[in-house]
Backbone as a ProteinNet text record, in pm:
[ID]
protein_1_A
[PRIMARY]
XXXXXXXXXXXXXXXXXXXXXXXXXXXXXXXXXXXXXXXXXXXXXXXXXXXXXXXXXXXXXXXXXXXXXXXXXXXXXXXXXXXXXXXXXXXXXXXXXXXXXXXXXXXXXXXXXXXXXXXXXXXXXXXXXXXXXXXXXXXXXXXXXXXXXXXXXXXXXXXXXXXXXXXXXXXXXXXXXXXXXXXXXXXXXXXXXXXXXXXXXXXXXXXXXXXXXXXXXXXXXXXXXXXXXXXXXXXXXXXXXXXXXXXXXXXXXXXXXXXXXXXXXXXXXXXXXXXXXX
[TERTIARY]
-424.8	-553.3	-666.2	-785.8	-901.2	-997	-1037.5	-1131.2	-1270.7	-1352.1	-1492.9	-1564.3	-1673.6	-1748.9	-1796.1	-1792.8	-1838.6	-1890.4	-1970	-2019.7	-1929.6	-1893.9	-1805.3	-1885.3	-1869.7	-1936.7	-1833.3	-1825.6	-1732	-1807.9	-1772.8	-1838.8	-1787.5	-1879.8	-1841.6	-1814.3	-1846.7	-1824.7	-1823.5	-1777.1	-1778.5	-1920.5	-2012.7	-2152	-2209.8	-2176.2	-2225.5	-2164.8	-2037.2	-1972.2	-2039.5	-2074.3	-2142.6	-2281.7	-2351.8	-2484.5	-2472.2	-2372.3	-2352.5	-2317.2	-2235.7	-2202.8	-2326.4	-2411	-2534.3	-2626.3	-2627.7	-2714.8	-2670.7	-2541	-2492.2	-2441	-2419	-2381.1	-2266.1	-2284.3	-2175.2	-2135.9	-2214.4	-2179.9	-2075.2	-2040.7	-1953.4	-1817.5	-1718.3	-1585.1	-1547.4	-1470.1	-1425.9	-1287.6	-1270.8	-1144.6	-1079.2	-956.9	-880.9	-768.2	-645.2	-535.9	-538.2	-594.2	-613.1	-499.9	-391.6	-275.8	-299	-394.9	-427.5	-549.3	-652.9	-778.6	-769.8	-710.4	-709.6	-633.6	-516.5	-452.9	-538.4	-607	-694.6	-810.4	-861.6	-969.6	-920.7	-800.4	-746.2	-723.9	-688.9	-672.6	-806	-911.8	-1047.6	-1054.4	-962.6	-972.8	-1078	-1103.1	-1211.5	-1296.1	-1428.3	-1518.5	-1638.2	-1613	-1724.8	-1814.5	-1943.6	-2037.3	-2033.2	-1996.1	-1989.4	-1859.2	-1790.8	-1668.7	-1698.1	-1682.7	-1709.3	-1576.6	-1549.3	-1422.1	-1427.7	-1343.2	-1335.4	-1201.2	-1124.5	-987.6	-971.3	-1077.3	-1065.2	-1131.1	-1160.5	-1225.1	-1119.5	-1113	-1012.6	-1033.3	-1155.6	-1183.2	-1113.7	-1064.6	-993.4	-844.9	-796.7	-655.5	-595.7	-529.4	-471.4	-372.6	-285.9	-199.7	-203.5	-249.1	-260.2	-245.9	-219.6	-209.6	-343.2	-389.5	-521.3	-523.6	-546.3	-558.5	-435.6	-318.3	-194.4	-151.4	-228.4	-191.7	-181	-119	-112.5	-220.7	-299.7	-409.1	-381.9	-388.9	-369.1	-499.2	-545.5	-660.1	-626.6	-724.5	-700.2	-651.6	-682	-640.6	-507.2	-437.7	-304.6	-211.2	-139.3	-53.1	77.2	141.7	270.5	370.3	368.7	462	433.3	307.6	273.6	320.4	314.2	363.5	515.3	579.2	725.6	778	705.2	751.7	698	611.3	545.1	642.1	658.2	743.1	691	558.5	500.5	536.4	524	556.4	705.2	786.8	931.2	973	901.8	934.3	872.6	748.1	675.2	641.4	650.8	630.5	718	850.7	943	940.4	880.7	873.5	793	685	598.4	667.9	735.8	809	917.1	981.7	1085	1025.5	913.8	848.3	800.2	742.6	690.6	797.8	920.1	1028.7	1067.1	1020.5	1049.5	942.8	835.4	722.3	740.9	736.1	734.3	838.5	793.6	878.4	806.1	862.4	805.8	662.3	633.1	497.1	398.9	438.4	352.1	329.1	434.1	420.4	336.6	340.3	260.6	112.2	78.8	-61	-124	-47.8	-102.1	-131.8	-229.1	-271.6	-250.4	-228.7	-208.6	-335.2	-452.2	-577.2	-604.1	-580.4	-602.1	-513.1	-388.3	-295.6	-337.3	-375.3	-415.3	-540.3	-637.2	-762.6	-739.7	-649.1	-620.4	-558.5	-482.6	-424.9	-339.3	-262.2	-168	-63.5	-37.4	58.3	200.4	228.5	362.5	367.8	259.7	257.6	340.4	387	472.6	395.2	281.8	216.6	169	125.9	79.9	185.5	313.9	418.4	427	441.3	443.6	310.3	199.5	69.5	64.2	119.4	120.9	223.2	342.2	446.5	407.4	332.8	287.5	157.4	98.7	-31.8	-133.1	-137.7	-227.1	-373.3	-457.9	-602.9	-665.4	-763.5	-828	-968	-992	-1124.9	-1204.9	-1324.2	-1407.9	-1546	-1598.7	-1736	-1818.5	-1944.8	-2031.2	-2177.7	-2264.2	-2408.5	-2457.7	-2382.5	-2422.6	-2349.2	-2279.2	-2207	-2056.8	-1987.6	-1841.9	-1792.7	-1676.9	-1612.8	-1461.5	-1388.1	-1242.2	-1191	-1096.6	-1038.4	-887.8	-828.2	-681.7	-629.1	-508.6	-450.1	-445.8	-421.7	-413.1	-542.8	-655.4	-785.3	-827.8	-760.6	-800.1	-759.2	-638.3	-589.5	-635.8	-718	-780.4	-707.5	-678.3	-614.3	-560	-509.3	-457.5	-566.6	-540	-633.5	-768.9	-769.9	-896.2	-877.9	-966.9	-965.1	-1097.9	-1107.8	-1229.8	-1335.8	-1312.6	-1415.7	-1539.6	-1654.7	-1781.6	-1839.7	-1935.4	-1996.7	-2048.8	-2019	-2065.9	-1977.1	-1867.3	-1778.9	-1659.5	-1606.6	-1490	-1392.2	-1265.1	-1160.8	-1140.5	-1151.4	-1143.8	-1013	-955	-833.8	-755.6	-628.4	-538.2	-477.8	-486.3	-433	-309	-200.9	-76.9	-23.8	51.7	107.3	231.7	265.1	396.4	499.7	617.1	721.1	855	949.4	1086.1	1148.1	1274	1343.3	1390.3	1377.8	1429	1334	1327.9	1245.1	1328.3	1283.5	1354	1268	1291.9	1225.9	1331.3	1334	1424.1	1341.1	1382.9	1302	1390.7	1349.5	1408.3	1297.9	1316.7	1207.5	1222.3	1108.3	1109.2	1167.1	1257.8	1327	1233.2	1139.4	1053	944.4	877.6	760.3	789	894.5	921	844.3	755.6	683.7	780.3	740.5	828.4	824.3	938.8	951.7	956	1016.5	1008.8	1033.7	953.9	975.8	952.7	1039.9	1029.9	1033.3	929.8	920.9	938.6	1019.5	1052.8	1032.2	972.3	962.5	1022.2	1129.5	1193.8	1155	1092.4	1039.7	1023	1064.4	1044.3	1114	1230.1	1305	1251.7	1161.9	1109.1	1093.7	1053.1	1040	908.6	850.3	735.3	782	751.7	806.5	693.2	673.3	574.7	644.6	591.4	654.4	554.9	595.6	512.8	588.8	516.3	578.1	605.7	605.6	644.9	526	417.1	299.3	182.3	67.8	-50.6	-104.7	-65.9	-97.7	16.8	27.8	131.3	105.1	213.1	198	298.3	269.3	364.6	455.7	584.6	681.2	685.1	583.6	564.3	674.9	728.1	835.2	960.3	990.9	1107.2	1084.9	964.8	933.5	947.7	896.4	902.4	1046.1	1131.6	1271.2	1346	1295.7	1360.9	1297.9	1177.2	1103.2	1174.5	1206.6	1271.2	1421.1	1477	1622.4	1674.6	1618.6	1658.8	1800.9	1885.3	2022.9	2078.1	2190.7	2253	2289.1	2334.9	2376.8	2259.3	2139.7	2022.3	1955.3	1989.9	1919.6	1936.2	2056.5	2069.3	1980.2	1981.7	1901.9	1752.8	1714.2	1572.2	1526	1604	1565.7	1549	1625.9	1616.5	1478.8	1399.4	1265.9	1158	1196	1097.2	1014.2	1063.9	988	913.2	915	850	699.1	626.4	484	393.4	448.7	366.8	393.3	297.2	313.9	363	490.6	550.7	505.7	494	455.6	572.7	540.9	641.1	590	669.1	627.7	750.7	733.6	845.3	951.1	915.9	1009.4	1098.2	1044.4	1121.1	1050.1	1128.7	1071.9	1027.2	948.4	903.9	1023.7	1121.2	1238.7	1318.3	1328.9	1405.1	1334.5	1201.4	1127	1142.1	1132.9	1148.7	1289.3	1387.8	1525.9	1539.6	1480.1	1486.1	1423.2	1315.8	1251.1	1350	1430.2	1529.5	1641.2	1690	1798.5	1755.9	1638.4	1592.6	1549.3	1494.7	1460.4	1585.7	1693.2	1818.7	1868.5	1867.8	1915.3	1829.3	1697.3	1607.7	1623.1	1634.1	1650	1781.6	1887.8	2017.6	2016.6	1953	1948	1859.3	1746.7	1659.4	1728.3	1803	1875.6	1981.9	2047.9	2151.5	2092.2	1965.2	1899.6	1843	1838	1776	1854
-279.6	-215.9	-303.5	-278.8	-362.4	-283.3	-341.4	-269.3	-263.2	-173.3	-166.4	-293.5	-326.2	-447.3	-442	-557.9	-565	-705.3	-714.7	-843.4	-890.9	-1018.7	-1076	-1165.4	-1141.9	-1223.9	-1263.6	-1392.1	-1438.1	-1466.1	-1394.3	-1411.7	-1537	-1611.8	-1733.9	-1712.5	-1594.3	-1563.2	-1411.9	-1366.4	-1223.5	-1170.5	-1245.4	-1201.4	-1185.3	-1279.5	-1268.7	-1147.5	-1122	-1005.4	-876.8	-869.4	-750.4	-735.5	-847	-840.6	-794	-843.2	-802.4	-653.6	-607.3	-464.7	-379.7	-425.4	-352.5	-352.8	-462.6	-475.3	-384.6	-384.3	-310.4	-171	-143.1	-9.1	50.2	171.8	242.4	181.5	87.8	22	-87.8	-120.6	-235.4	-193.5	-278.2	-267.8	-405	-404	-527.6	-564.2	-689.5	-739.1	-829.6	-795.8	-881.2	-945.7	-889.4	-940.6	-888.9	-769.4	-713.9	-628.3	-611.4	-539.4	-389.9	-335.1	-193.5	-172.5	-252.6	-232.8	-269	-382.9	-427.2	-332.8	-281.8	-182	-57.3	-13.2	103.1	74.8	-47.8	-84.5	-92.3	-143.5	-151.3	-13.1	83	221.2	295.9	228.1	284.5	403.6	404.7	500.6	454.4	323.7	265	180.9	200.8	127.9	73.9	-19.4	-76.1	-159.9	-156.3	-239.7	-383.3	-397.2	-529.9	-541.4	-653.2	-681.5	-794.5	-765.8	-865.1	-921.3	-1045.3	-1109.9	-1173.5	-1123.4	-1181.5	-1253.1	-1266	-1314.2	-1454.2	-1536.4	-1674.2	-1697.2	-1590.8	-1605.1	-1639.6	-1767	-1811.6	-1747.9	-1705.7	-1644	-1508.6	-1452.4	-1324.5	-1341.2	-1465.2	-1491.3	-1569.7	-1498.6	-1563.4	-1468.7	-1525.6	-1450.4	-1524.6	-1457.3	-1525.4	-1426.2	-1478.8	-1398	-1402.6	-1286.3	-1279.7	-1163	-1192.9	-1087.1	-1000.9	-1060.8	-985.3	-909.6	-922.1	-856	-957.9	-916.5	-998.4	-949	-1042.7	-1006.3	-1068.7	-986.1	-1031.9	-1014.9	-1120.9	-1107.6	-1018.2	-943.7	-846.4	-910.9	-1039.6	-1107.9	-1181.1	-1160.6	-1218.1	-1154.9	-1237.3	-1183.5	-1129.6	-1045.8	-990.7	-1103.6	-1205.3	-1316.2	-1394.2	-1414.6	-1484.3	-1406.1	-1274.7	-1190.1	-1198.4	-1193.1	-1200	-1329.7	-1440.3	-1572.1	-1616.4	-1537.9	-1580.8	-1592.4	-1710.4	-1724.8	-1643.2	-1637.5	-1560.8	-1413.5	-1357.5	-1216	-1190.4	-1278.8	-1260.5	-1256.6	-1330.6	-1335.4	-1220.1	-1185.7	-1092.9	-957.1	-944.8	-814.1	-808.7	-803.4	-819.4	-707.8	-593.8	-485.7	-526.4	-601	-636.2	-727.8	-835	-914	-833.3	-741.7	-659.7	-572.1	-508.8	-424.2	-507.7	-622.9	-708	-742	-760.9	-794.3	-682.5	-561.3	-445.7	-424	-499.7	-474.2	-545.6	-469.9	-524.6	-630.8	-740.2	-855.9	-980.1	-1097.5	-1221.3	-1242.2	-1212.6	-1231.4	-1139.3	-1015.3	-919.7	-964.1	-1006.6	-1046.4	-1172.8	-1259.5	-1382.1	-1357.1	-1248.3	-1223.7	-1106	-1001.2	-882.5	-905.2	-832.7	-849.3	-721	-736.4	-619.2	-533.8	-598.9	-523.1	-444.9	-508.6	-438.8	-317.2	-330.9	-218.4	-105.1	-139.7	-35.9	38	-35.5	27.1	116	75.7	157.6	291.5	292.6	415.8	492.7	420.5	485.6	558.6	686.3	760.4	707	619.4	561.9	416.2	364.5	225.6	209.2	87.3	61.8	46.8	-25.5	-65.7	48.8	163.8	268.2	313.5	313.5	359.7	271.2	137.9	56.1	52.9	65.8	70	186.6	300.6	416.7	400.8	352.2	336.9	234.5	132.5	29.7	67.9	178.8	221.2	107.6	56.3	-54.7	-13	-113.5	-92.9	-168.6	-107.9	-165.9	-214.8	-345.1	-402.2	-391.9	-337.5	-308.8	-368.3	-430.2	-482.6	-410	-385.4	-314.3	-336.5	-265.8	-284.9	-248.6	-167.3	-127.7	-207.9	-313.4	-395.2	-377.2	-403.3	-398.8	-277.1	-228	-118.6	-129.7	-59.9	-60.8	82.3	109.5	242.6	234.8	335.2	342	380.4	337.5	367.8	517.6	596.7	742.3	801.8	736.8	786.3	718.4	609.5	531.9	600.2	657.9	722.7	867.9	901.2	1033.6	1125.8	1077.6	1159.8	1067	1123.6	1042.9	951.3	819.8	718.8	723.7	768.7	781.5	737.4	648.9	604.1	636.9	600.1	626.6	519.6	422.5	323.1	391	349.8	402.6	308.9	357.3	271.1	141.4	30.3	-98.9	-165.6	-101.9	-157.6	-229.7	-327.3	-404	-410.3	-384.3	-404.1	-554	-603.1	-747.5	-791.7	-706.5	-747.5	-626.1	-650.6	-547.7	-599.6	-520.6	-559.6	-476	-543.8	-474.3	-528.4	-448.5	-496.2	-581.6	-663.3	-726.9	-619.6	-632.6	-530.9	-598.7	-523.2	-575.1	-579.6	-621	-631	-495.1	-392.5	-259.9	-187.1	-239.5	-181.4	-176.7	-94.7	-89.7	-20.5	-56.4	10	45	170.5	217.8	276.2	247.4	286	328.8	435.1	475.2	459	365	323.7	377.8	391.5	413.7	288.6	306.4	192.1	103	161.7	81.9	8.1	76.2	19.2	-41.6	5.5	-39.8	36.3	128.6	209	304.4	349.7	433	579.3	633.5	779	831.6	751.9	775.8	644.2	615.6	499	538.6	493.4	530.1	404.1	386	274.1	326.7	255.8	302	189.5	224.9	135.8	209.7	155	213.2	129.8	196.6	123.3	218.3	172.7	253.2	387.8	396.3	521.2	625.4	586.5	679.4	605.8	679.9	620.8	664.4	571.1	603.1	590.8	692.7	701.9	723.4	628.8	641.8	667	760.8	800	785.9	721.3	708.6	760.7	792.6	835.8	984.3	1055.2	1196.1	1288.4	1264.8	1351.7	1279.7	1345.4	1287.1	1166.5	1152	1032.3	1009	887.6	856	935	960.4	1042	999.5	1036.1	1020.3	1142.2	1119.5	1228.7	1281.4	1356.7	1396.6	1488.3	1575.8	1665.4	1585.7	1486.8	1402.3	1319.1	1266.7	1188.2	1273	1395.4	1484	1516.8	1532.6	1566.5	1453.5	1330.1	1214.7	1173.2	1220.4	1174.3	1213.6	1114.6	1139.2	1157.7	1163.8	1181.9	1105.5	985.6	904.9	852.5	880	831.2	840.4	774.7	778.9	921.8	999.4	1136.9	1228.1	1192.3	1276.9	1246.8	1135.8	1093.2	1188.6	1235.4	1318.1	1442.3	1517.2	1640	1609.7	1503.7	1467.8	1417.2	1331.7	1275.2	1382.8	1489.5	1598.6	1663.3	1639.8	1698	1607.9	1493	1395.3	1445.4	1545.2	1599.4	1726.7	1765.1	1889.8	1872.5	1980.9	1984.5	1919.6	1881	1821.3	1892.3	1882.4	1936.3	1822.6	1825.1	1716.2	1720	1600.1	1587	1619.8	1665.3	1689.4	1631.4	1544	1483	1447	1362.7	1329.6	1245.9	1186.5	1100.1	1177.9	1280.8	1356.2	1487.1	1589	1717.2	1710.1	1809.2	1816.3	1830.1	1910.5	1932.1	1802.1	1726	1602.4	1499.8	1492.1	1399	1435.4	1563.6	1606.5	1574	1592.5	1558.7	1408.4	1327	1182.1	1138	1203.1	1167.1	1176.2	1282.5	1298.7	1196.3	1172.4	1076.8	935.8	894	758.4	742	847.1	840.2	818.5	887.6	869	725.3	673	536.2	435	453.5	359.3	366.2	486	501.3	440.5	462.9	408.1	255.4	201.6	55.8	-6.6	60.7	10.2	13.6	121.5	134.5	25.6	-4.7	-108.3	-246.2	-264.9	-393.3	-405.4	-295.2	-295.5	-385.1
2688.1	2712.6	2657.9	2706	2671.2	2582.4	2467.7	2380.3	2440.7	2388.4	2428.8	2383	2446	2412.6	2267.3	2201	2063.2	2034.6	1927.8	1880	1766.8	1769.5	1667.6	1574	1441.8	1341.4	1235.9	1204	1101.3	972.6	868	738.7	670	608.4	537.6	390.7	340.3	199.5	183	67.7	39.8	38.6	-22.3	-27.9	113.1	201.7	338.8	408.3	384.4	444.8	399.4	271.2	219.9	281.1	298.8	362.6	507.9	577.6	716.4	726.7	633.3	632	606	514.9	486.9	608.9	681.8	798.7	912.9	942	1059.3	1027	899.9	852.7	933	982.5	1049.5	1183.6	1233.3	1360.2	1342.2	1218.2	1191.9	1138.7	1166.3	1108.1	1052.7	944	881.8	935.4	976	1028.4	924.6	883.8	791.3	870.9	862.3	943.3	1085.9	1102.4	1235.8	1288.9	1213.4	1266.2	1279.9	1210.7	1224.6	1313.8	1291.2	1362.8	1510.1	1543.7	1683.4	1775.7	1737.8	1825.4	1845	1737.7	1751.1	1845.7	1842.4	1934	2078.4	2097.1	2233.5	2293	2208.1	2254.1	2256.5	2212.2	2202.1	2106.1	2010.1	1900.4	1800.8	1799.9	1721.3	1816.3	1810	1899.1	1821.2	1727.8	1651.7	1741.8	1713.1	1788.8	1737.3	1606.9	1544.4	1467.6	1485.4	1412.1	1313.1	1183.5	1078.8	1030.6	1063.9	1032.3	893.1	801.6	667.2	647.4	753.6	743.4	689	691.8	644.5	508.6	438.1	306.8	201.8	164.7	67.7	-69.4	-99.4	-229	-244.4	-133.1	-137.9	-109.5	-113.3	-85.7	-201.9	-293.1	-411.1	-478.6	-559.1	-650.6	-782.8	-888.1	-1017.1	-1131.2	-1248.2	-1368.7	-1440.8	-1485	-1549.1	-1646.8	-1771.7	-1871.4	-1887.5	-1873.1	-1889.3	-1765.9	-1658.2	-1533.2	-1420.8	-1311.6	-1192.1	-1096.7	-1045	-954.7	-817.9	-714	-577.1	-500.2	-436.3	-349.1	-231.4	-184.1	-77.8	51.6	72.9	194.9	180.3	70.1	54.3	157.2	231.6	337.1	278.7	359.1	317.7	290.1	373.8	357	228.8	194.7	71	-50.7	-42.1	-151.2	-159.1	-45	-39.9	-100.7	-80.7	-123.4	-258.9	-322.9	-446	-564.3	-622.4	-742	-859.8	-875.1	-985.1	-974.1	-854.2	-836	-850.3	-798.9	-812	-959.2	-1041.9	-1184.4	-1261.4	-1233	-1319.8	-1258	-1126.4	-1062.7	-938	-955.6	-843.1	-740.4	-774.1	-676.3	-553	-573.3	-460.3	-359.1	-399.3	-300.8	-228.9	-302.6	-238.2	-129	-158.5	-58.6	59.9	33	140.4	242.8	196.4	286.6	380.7	352.8	439	546.5	542.7	632.1	765.6	873.1	1008.3	1033.4	1097.1	1122.2	1070.5	1098.8	1045.1	1090.7	1216.5	1267	1195.8	1177.3	1107.7	964.1	897.8	757.2	742.1	838.8	832.1	855.3	919.1	955.2	879.5	858.4	793.1	646.4	592.1	453.2	373.3	244.5	159.7	153.7	145.5	138.8	265.4	380.3	506.3	519.9	477.3	483.6	391.2	267.7	172.3	217.6	271.1	315	436.5	525.1	643.8	603.8	494.2	438.5	538.2	617.5	707.8	623.5	651.9	569.2	578.2	677	691.2	646.7	588.7	543.1	416.2	391.4	275.3	145.3	146.6	21.3	-68.9	-16.7	-109.4	-210	-171.6	-264.9	-389	-375.2	-496.9	-570.2	-496.6	-564.2	-662.4	-622.4	-711.1	-822.7	-788.7	-890	-996.5	-956	-1049.8	-1120.1	-1079.5	-1130.2	-1113.8	-992.1	-958.9	-971.1	-987.3	-990.7	-874.6	-810.4	-693.8	-730.8	-714.4	-737	-607.8	-618.8	-502.2	-522.8	-417.1	-420.5	-315.6	-347.9	-255.1	-285.6	-216.3	-234.2	-373.9	-446.9	-582	-689.5	-647.9	-743.8	-732.4	-843.7	-844.6	-922.9	-881.7	-954.1	-936.1	-1020.6	-1015.1	-1013.9	-924.1	-912.4	-931.6	-998.2	-1001.7	-863.9	-833.3	-702.7	-676.6	-780.9	-763.6	-710.7	-739.8	-691.2	-561.6	-526.8	-408.5	-279.4	-275.5	-153.6	-152	-53.2	-47.2	49	169	271.7	378.8	485	594.7	650.1	648.1	698.5	627.8	503.8	430.1	285.5	240.6	101.2	34.7	-91.5	-168.1	-147.3	-60.8	-31.1	25.3	-25	23.3	129.3	210.2	312.1	250.6	315.4	268.2	166.2	127.4	25.5	87.5	13.1	54.5	-61.5	-34.4	-133.9	-151.8	-274.2	-297.5	-364	-448.6	-519.3	-566.5	-595.2	-646.1	-775.2	-880.8	-1011.4	-1042.8	-1080.9	-1115.1	-1247.2	-1321.2	-1447.6	-1423.7	-1522.5	-1519.5	-1552.8	-1494.5	-1514.3	-1541.3	-1592.9	-1601.8	-1462.3	-1454.7	-1326.1	-1275.3	-1356.9	-1321.9	-1226.5	-1104.2	-998.6	-871.4	-773.6	-645.7	-541.3	-416	-303.3	-199.7	-159.7	-55.5	58.1	180.7	296.5	411.9	479.4	607.3	710.7	802.2	891	1032.4	1100.2	1244.5	1310.1	1402.3	1461.4	1542	1613.1	1701	1623.8	1531.9	1465.8	1329.2	1263.7	1127.6	1020.8	1061.7	963.2	893.1	776.1	694.1	736.3	770.6	777.8	635.2	549.2	405.3	334.5	232.9	148.7	3.9	-85.1	-226.7	-312.6	-393	-486.3	-628.1	-706.2	-841.3	-942.1	-1055.3	-1170.5	-1289.6	-1345.7	-1463.6	-1584.5	-1681.8	-1797.1	-1914.1	-2030.9	-2150.7	-2148.4	-2085	-2082.9	-1988.1	-1898.3	-1798.7	-1666.2	-1563.9	-1431	-1367.4	-1292	-1208	-1063.3	-983.2	-847.6	-748.4	-658.2	-551.8	-419.7	-341.9	-215.4	-101.2	6.4	126	247.3	354.9	478.7	488.6	378.2	377.6	402.2	331.3	339.4	405.2	409.7	471.7	397.2	272.2	194.2	96.1	46	-52.4	-180.8	-256.4	-376.8	-483.5	-607.8	-717.2	-719.5	-728.1	-734.8	-878.1	-914	-1053.8	-1104.1	-1019	-1063.4	-1097.9	-1017.6	-1044.8	-1170.2	-1185.8	-1305.2	-1431.7	-1426.4	-1543	-1580.7	-1478.5	-1504.2	-1574.6	-1562.2	-1624.2	-1756.7	-1782.7	-1899.6	-2028.3	-2110.4	-2237.8	-2230.6	-2110.5	-2097.7	-1976.3	-1957	-1841.5	-1860.9	-1764.3	-1766.5	-1625.7	-1602.7	-1470.4	-1432.1	-1529.2	-1498.7	-1466.3	-1514.6	-1490.2	-1356.7	-1295.3	-1174	-1056.3	-1021.3	-900.5	-899.6	-1007.7	-1012.7	-1011.7	-1082.3	-1085.7	-949.6	-886.9	-757.4	-651.5	-660.5	-562.7	-562	-668.3	-678.3	-617.4	-560.5	-513.2	-396.4	-324.2	-212.3	-246.2	-372.6	-413.3	-430.5	-406	-435.8	-333.3	-216.9	-111.3	20.9	110.5	245.4	334.8	365.7	441.9	587.5	646.9	786.9	878.5	998.7	1100.8	1231.8	1295.6	1421.3	1503.5	1605.8	1693.1	1621.2	1509	1437.9	1340.5	1280.3	1180.4	1148.9	1119.5	1078.7	933.1	892.3	753.2	659.1	699.9	616.3	597.7	706.2	698.2	609.6	622.1	537.1	389.2	357.7	218.3	168	254.9	218.4	193.2	280.7	264.1	132.5	92.6	-33.2	-148.9	-150.7	-255.7	-247.1	-125.8	-106	-146.3	-98.6	-126.9	-271.8	-331	-472.9	-556.7	-522.5	-596.1	-581.5	-460.5	-438.1	-514	-507.1	-573.8	-725.3	-780	-924.7	-972.1	-897.4	-936.7	-930.1	-829	-815	-923.5	-953	-1058.7	-1194.2	-1219.1	-1346.4	-1357.8	-1247.8	-1248.5	-1276.5	-1244	-1267.7	-1408.4	-1480.5	-1613.7	-1709.8
[MASK]
++++++++++++++++++++++++++++++++++++++++++++++++++++++++++++++++++++++++++++++++++++++++++++++++++++++++++++++++++++++++++++++++++++++++++++++++++++++++++++++++++++++++++++++++++++++++++++++++++++++++++++++++++++++++++++++++++++++++++++++++++++++++++++++++++++++++++++++++++++++

């Protein structure tokens, strides 16, 4: 299908991108990797009058250690994350998740920032962002600010970004090797019907779940059941609570009941695998 007519502008810097966003306001959309926006434009679900391309901004494409945390530029591709020696050593959950995304072409072109901002309820990245308690660096007309991942995801396809703002970087902590990601994917698209990311640390677990509800969430009931008494024997009963407290989606791919069931099954698998890696 053919998108509606639009004007294309390529930003040469983050500052220029912010100025262009301020100039065109609601008439503009930001283009990063394009894997979410371009299909929507072809279906005319999105019809921006101006497309602001930030995909070549090297200042937003990096992986580095800073202040005891790992910082990823928003334009870092899935493949760059998958192959990063630094991440494999100090935050291995992210390379593991990256390997589950789409296919080689998608991973070579798609970006972590574009995926997070799109906030697709079946996307992979929100689950580890929550499990890692990531922080989102945001730039906008009023300056810079940082939001925790828990506050960043608002609803289906909706984040806390305000008009004129751009996600610039994602900050995550270094972690031990005791992490895991389990996913049950749609066969055609590769999106998650359910995906569970787990970080086991300090005798407790953080569990992020995607694909089940209208937005990714922390499986707080399961986490509470493990807090202070984490062990292999405690995992089955705790994992069964991973689908509690949310309104599960129901569509042609899976019923609400099946998604809630998958949350428990995959949480158990991820917790057991993370514990085995400890």
